[in-house]
DSSP file (Angstrom, degrees, kcal/mol; ACC not computed):
  #  RESIDUE AA STRUCTURE BP1 BP2  ACC     N-H-->O    O-->H-N    N-H-->O    O-->H-N    TCO  KAPPA ALPHA  PHI   PSI    X-CA   Y-CA   Z-CA
    1    1 A M              0   0    0      0, 0.0     2,-0.2     0, 0.0     0, 0.0   0.000 360.0 360.0 360.0 123.1   15.3  -15.0  -42.6
    2    2 A S        -     0   0    0      1,-0.1     2,-0.3     0, 0.0     0, 0.0  -0.620 360.0-118.4 -93.1 149.6   13.7  -16.3  -39.4
    3    3 A A        -     0   0    0     -2,-0.2     2,-0.3     1,-0.1    -1,-0.1  -0.597  28.4-116.1 -84.9 145.1   15.2  -16.0  -35.9
    4    4 A R        -     0   0    0     -2,-0.3     2,-0.4     1,-0.0    -1,-0.1  -0.595  24.7-136.1 -79.5 140.2   16.1  -19.1  -34.0
    5    5 A T        -     0   0    0     -2,-0.3     2,-0.6     0, 0.0    -1,-0.0  -0.768  13.2-131.3 -95.9 142.5   14.2  -19.8  -30.8
    6    6 A H        -     0   0    0     -2,-0.4     2,-0.3     0, 0.0     0, 0.0  -0.823  21.8-162.2 -95.7 126.0   16.0  -20.9  -27.7
    7    7 A T        -     0   0    0     -2,-0.6     3,-0.0     1,-0.0     0, 0.0  -0.772  24.5-107.1-104.6 152.1   14.5  -23.9  -25.9
    8    8 A R        -     0   0    0     -2,-0.3    -1,-0.0     1,-0.1     0, 0.0  -0.533  16.0-140.5 -75.2 140.5   15.3  -24.9  -22.4
    9    9 A P  S    S+     0   0    0      0, 0.0    -1,-0.1     0, 0.0    -2,-0.0   0.840  98.1  33.5 -69.8 -30.1   17.4  -28.0  -22.0
   10   10 A H  S    S-     0   0    0     -3,-0.0     3,-0.1     0, 0.0    -2,-0.0  -0.898  87.0-147.2-126.2 100.7   15.3  -29.1  -19.1
   11   11 A P        -     0   0    0      0, 0.0     2,-0.1     0, 0.0    -4,-0.0  -0.269  33.4 -88.7 -67.1 154.4   11.6  -28.1  -19.4
   12   12 A A        -     0   0    0      1,-0.1    -4,-0.0     2,-0.0     0, 0.0  -0.381  35.7-165.1 -63.3 136.2    9.7  -27.3  -16.2
   13   13 A T  S    S+     0   0    0      1,-0.1    -1,-0.1    -3,-0.1     0, 0.0   0.761  79.5  53.0 -95.9 -28.2    8.1  -30.4  -14.7
   14   14 A S  S    S-     0   0    0      2,-0.2     3,-0.1     1,-0.1    -1,-0.1   0.827  86.1-143.9 -81.8 -30.5    5.6  -28.9  -12.3
   15   15 A G        +     0   0    0      1,-0.3     2,-0.3     0, 0.0    -1,-0.1   0.548  63.8 105.9  79.7   6.3    3.8  -26.5  -14.8
   16   16 A R  S    S-     0   0    0      2,-0.0     2,-0.4     0, 0.0    -1,-0.3  -0.820  76.8-105.5-117.5 159.4    3.3  -23.8  -12.1
   17   17 A V        -     0   0    0     -2,-0.3     2,-0.8    -3,-0.1     0, 0.0  -0.673  26.7-153.3 -83.8 132.9    5.0  -20.5  -11.6
   18   18 A D        +     0   0    0     -2,-0.4     2,-0.5     2,-0.0    -1,-0.0  -0.850  24.6 164.3-112.2  96.6    7.5  -20.5   -8.7
   19   19 A I        -     0   0    0     -2,-0.8     2,-0.5     2,-0.0    -2,-0.0  -0.953  16.6-165.2-114.6 127.5    7.8  -17.0   -7.4
   20   20 A R        -     0   0    0     -2,-0.5    -2,-0.0     0, 0.0     0, 0.0  -0.955   5.5-171.9-116.3 122.4    9.4  -16.4   -4.0
   21   21 A L        -     0   0    0     -2,-0.5     2,-0.1     1,-0.0     5,-0.0  -0.832  29.1-109.4-107.7 147.2    9.0  -13.1   -2.3
   22   22 A P    >   -     0   0    0      0, 0.0     3,-1.4     0, 0.0     4,-0.5  -0.386  35.4-109.5 -68.0 157.8   10.8  -12.0    0.9
   23   23 A W  T >> S+     0   0    0      1,-0.3     4,-1.8     2,-0.2     3,-0.9   0.830 116.8  56.0 -60.7 -33.5    8.5  -11.8    3.9
   24   24 A W  H 3> S+     0   0    0      1,-0.2     4,-1.8     2,-0.2    -1,-0.3   0.658  88.2  76.5 -76.8 -14.1    8.7   -8.0    4.0
   25   25 A A  H <4 S+     0   0    0     -3,-1.4    -1,-0.2     1,-0.2    -2,-0.2   0.782 113.3  23.2 -67.4 -25.2    7.5   -7.7    0.4
   26   26 A L  H <> S+     0   0    0     -3,-0.9     4,-1.5    -4,-0.5    -2,-0.2   0.699 121.1  58.0-104.9 -31.3    3.9   -8.4    1.7
   27   27 A A  H  X S+     0   0    0     -4,-1.8     4,-2.6     2,-0.2     5,-0.2   0.912 103.5  50.2 -70.3 -43.0    4.3   -7.4    5.4
   28   28 A L  H  X S+     0   0    0     -4,-1.8     4,-2.4     2,-0.2     5,-0.2   0.932 112.3  44.2 -68.3 -46.0    5.3   -3.8    4.8
   29   29 A P  H  > S+     0   0    0      0, 0.0     4,-2.4     0, 0.0    -1,-0.2   0.892 115.4  50.6 -63.5 -35.3    2.6   -2.7    2.4
   30   30 A T  H  X S+     0   0    0     -4,-1.5     4,-2.6     2,-0.2    -2,-0.2   0.926 110.9  48.2 -65.3 -43.9    0.0   -4.5    4.6
   31   31 A L  H  X S+     0   0    0     -4,-2.6     4,-2.4     1,-0.2    -1,-0.2   0.905 112.5  48.8 -63.0 -42.1    1.3   -2.8    7.7
   32   32 A A  H  X S+     0   0    0     -4,-2.4     4,-2.4     2,-0.2     5,-0.2   0.908 112.0  48.9 -64.7 -41.9    1.2    0.6    5.9
   33   33 A F  H  X S+     0   0    0     -4,-2.4     4,-2.4     2,-0.2    -2,-0.2   0.933 112.9  46.5 -63.9 -45.7   -2.4    0.0    4.6
   34   34 A V  H  X S+     0   0    0     -4,-2.6     4,-2.4     2,-0.2    -2,-0.2   0.901 112.3  51.2 -64.8 -40.5   -3.6   -1.0    8.1
   35   35 A T  H  X S+     0   0    0     -4,-2.4     4,-2.0    -5,-0.2    -1,-0.2   0.935 112.8  44.5 -62.6 -46.7   -2.0    1.9    9.7
   36   36 A L  H  X S+     0   0    0     -4,-2.4     4,-1.9     1,-0.2    -1,-0.2   0.881 112.1  53.0 -66.3 -36.9   -3.5    4.4    7.3
   37   37 A L  H  X S+     0   0    0     -4,-2.4     4,-2.3    -5,-0.2    -1,-0.2   0.912 109.3  48.7 -64.2 -41.6   -6.9    2.8    7.5
   38   38 A L  H  X S+     0   0    0     -4,-2.4     4,-2.2     1,-0.2    -1,-0.2   0.865 109.5  52.6 -66.3 -35.7   -6.8    3.0   11.3
   39   39 A L  H  < S+     0   0    0     -4,-2.0    -1,-0.2     2,-0.2    -2,-0.2   0.866 111.2  46.9 -67.7 -34.6   -5.8    6.7   11.1
   40   40 A I  H  < S+     0   0    0     -4,-1.9    -2,-0.2     1,-0.2    -1,-0.2   0.907 115.6  44.8 -71.4 -41.1   -8.7    7.4    8.8
   41   41 A L  H  < S+     0   0    0     -4,-2.3    -2,-0.2     1,-0.3    -1,-0.2   0.824 129.0  24.2 -73.8 -31.1  -11.2    5.5   11.0
   42   42 A N    ><  +     0   0    0     -4,-2.2     3,-1.3    -5,-0.2    -1,-0.3  -0.649  64.3 168.5-135.0  77.2  -10.0    7.0   14.3
   43   43 A P  G >   +     0   0    0      0, 0.0     3,-0.9     0, 0.0    -1,-0.1   0.593  67.8  79.1 -70.2  -8.8   -8.3   10.4   13.7
   44   44 A V  G 3  S+     0   0    0      1,-0.2    -5,-0.1     3,-0.0    -2,-0.0   0.848  91.5  52.8 -65.2 -32.8   -8.3   11.1   17.5
   45   45 A D  G <  S+     0   0    0     -3,-1.3     2,-1.2    -7,-0.2    -1,-0.2   0.565  86.7  92.5 -79.7  -8.1   -5.2    8.9   17.8
   46   46 A A    <   -     0   0    0     -3,-0.9     2,-0.5    -4,-0.2    -1,-0.1  -0.726  59.1-178.2 -90.9  94.4   -3.3   10.7   15.1
   47   47 A H        -     0   0    0     -2,-1.2     2,-0.3     3,-0.0    -2,-0.0  -0.795  21.2-135.2 -96.6 130.9   -1.4   13.3   17.0
   48   48 A A        -     0   0    0     -2,-0.5     2,-1.3     3,-0.1     3,-0.2  -0.658  20.7-121.3 -83.1 140.4    0.8   15.7   15.1
   49   49 A A  S    S-     0   0    0     -2,-0.3    -1,-0.1     1,-0.2    -2,-0.0  -0.678  87.1 -31.6 -84.6  94.1    4.3   16.3   16.5
   50   50 A G  S    S+     0   0    0     -2,-1.3    -1,-0.2     1,-0.2     2,-0.1   0.743  95.2 163.9  70.4  24.1    4.3   20.0   17.1
   51   51 A G        -     0   0    0     -3,-0.2    -1,-0.2     1,-0.1    -3,-0.1  -0.382  30.5-126.1 -76.0 153.6    2.0   20.8   14.2
   52   52 A G     >  -     0   0    0     -2,-0.1     4,-1.3     1,-0.1     3,-0.2  -0.184  31.1 -92.4 -89.0-175.6    0.3   24.1   13.9
   53   53 A A  H  > S+     0   0    0      1,-0.2     4,-2.2     2,-0.2     5,-0.2   0.783 119.9  63.7 -70.0 -27.6   -3.4   24.9   13.4
   54   54 A A  H  > S+     0   0    0      2,-0.2     4,-2.0     1,-0.2    -1,-0.2   0.908 102.4  48.2 -65.1 -41.2   -3.0   25.0    9.6
   55   55 A I  H  > S+     0   0    0      1,-0.2     4,-2.4     2,-0.2    -1,-0.2   0.901 110.4  52.2 -65.7 -39.9   -2.1   21.3    9.5
   56   56 A T  H  X S+     0   0    0     -4,-1.3     4,-2.3     1,-0.2    -1,-0.2   0.903 109.1  49.8 -62.1 -41.2   -5.1   20.5   11.8
   57   57 A Q  H  X S+     0   0    0     -4,-2.2     4,-2.4     2,-0.2    -1,-0.2   0.875 109.1  52.1 -66.3 -36.7   -7.4   22.4    9.5
   58   58 A V  H  X S+     0   0    0     -4,-2.0     4,-2.5     2,-0.2    -2,-0.2   0.942 111.0  47.0 -64.2 -46.5   -6.1   20.5    6.4
   59   59 A F  H  X S+     0   0    0     -4,-2.4     4,-2.5     1,-0.2    -2,-0.2   0.895 112.4  49.9 -62.6 -39.9   -6.6   17.1    8.1
   60   60 A E  H  X S+     0   0    0     -4,-2.3     4,-2.6     2,-0.2    -1,-0.2   0.903 110.6  50.1 -64.4 -40.2  -10.1   18.2    9.2
   61   61 A H  H  X S+     0   0    0     -4,-2.4     4,-2.3     2,-0.2    -2,-0.2   0.912 111.5  48.2 -64.1 -42.5  -10.9   19.3    5.6
   62   62 A V  H  X S+     0   0    0     -4,-2.5     4,-2.8     2,-0.2     5,-0.2   0.916 111.5  50.4 -63.3 -42.8   -9.7   16.0    4.2
   63   63 A Q  H  X S+     0   0    0     -4,-2.5     4,-2.4     1,-0.2    -2,-0.2   0.925 111.5  47.3 -62.2 -44.6  -11.7   14.1    6.7
   64   64 A H  H  X>S+     0   0    0     -4,-2.6     5,-2.4     1,-0.2     4,-0.6   0.879 112.9  50.0 -64.7 -36.9  -14.9   16.1    5.9
   65   65 A T  H ><5S+     0   0    0     -4,-2.3     3,-0.6     3,-0.2    -2,-0.2   0.922 112.5  46.2 -66.5 -43.4  -14.2   15.5    2.2
   66   66 A V  H 3<5S+     0   0    0     -4,-2.8    -2,-0.2     1,-0.2    -1,-0.2   0.891 117.4  42.5 -66.5 -39.2  -13.7   11.8    2.6
   67   67 A L  H 3<5S-     0   0    0     -4,-2.4    -1,-0.2    -5,-0.2    -2,-0.2   0.461 107.9-126.3 -87.7  -1.1  -16.8   11.4    4.8
   68   68 A H  T <<5 +     0   0    0     -4,-0.6     2,-0.3    -3,-0.6    -3,-0.2   0.885  59.0 145.5  57.6  43.8  -18.9   13.8    2.5
   69   69 A Q      < -     0   0    0     -5,-2.4    -1,-0.2    -6,-0.2    -2,-0.1  -0.808  54.9-112.2-108.4 151.5  -19.8   16.0    5.4
   70   70 A A              0   0    0     -2,-0.3    -5,-0.0     1,-0.1     0, 0.0  -0.661 360.0 360.0 -78.8 135.7  -20.3   19.7    5.3
   71   71 A P              0   0    0      0, 0.0    -1,-0.1     0, 0.0    -6,-0.0   0.501 360.0 360.0 -70.5 360.0  -17.6   21.6    7.3
């Protein structure tokens, strides 16, 4: 027994996909990517709010690992 397929009463006329995203669906990920990229490129501007020396050492270790430099 075969299943019946449902057809649209009014087929699409344009033949293209119409997807509408809100403005923030592209703006927020782009803003986050650019912010993180700037922090990686210029870590001097990344100030920790009351962070200790351990956090600073972790960030320095990550930076050295990313840049493939010996600590």
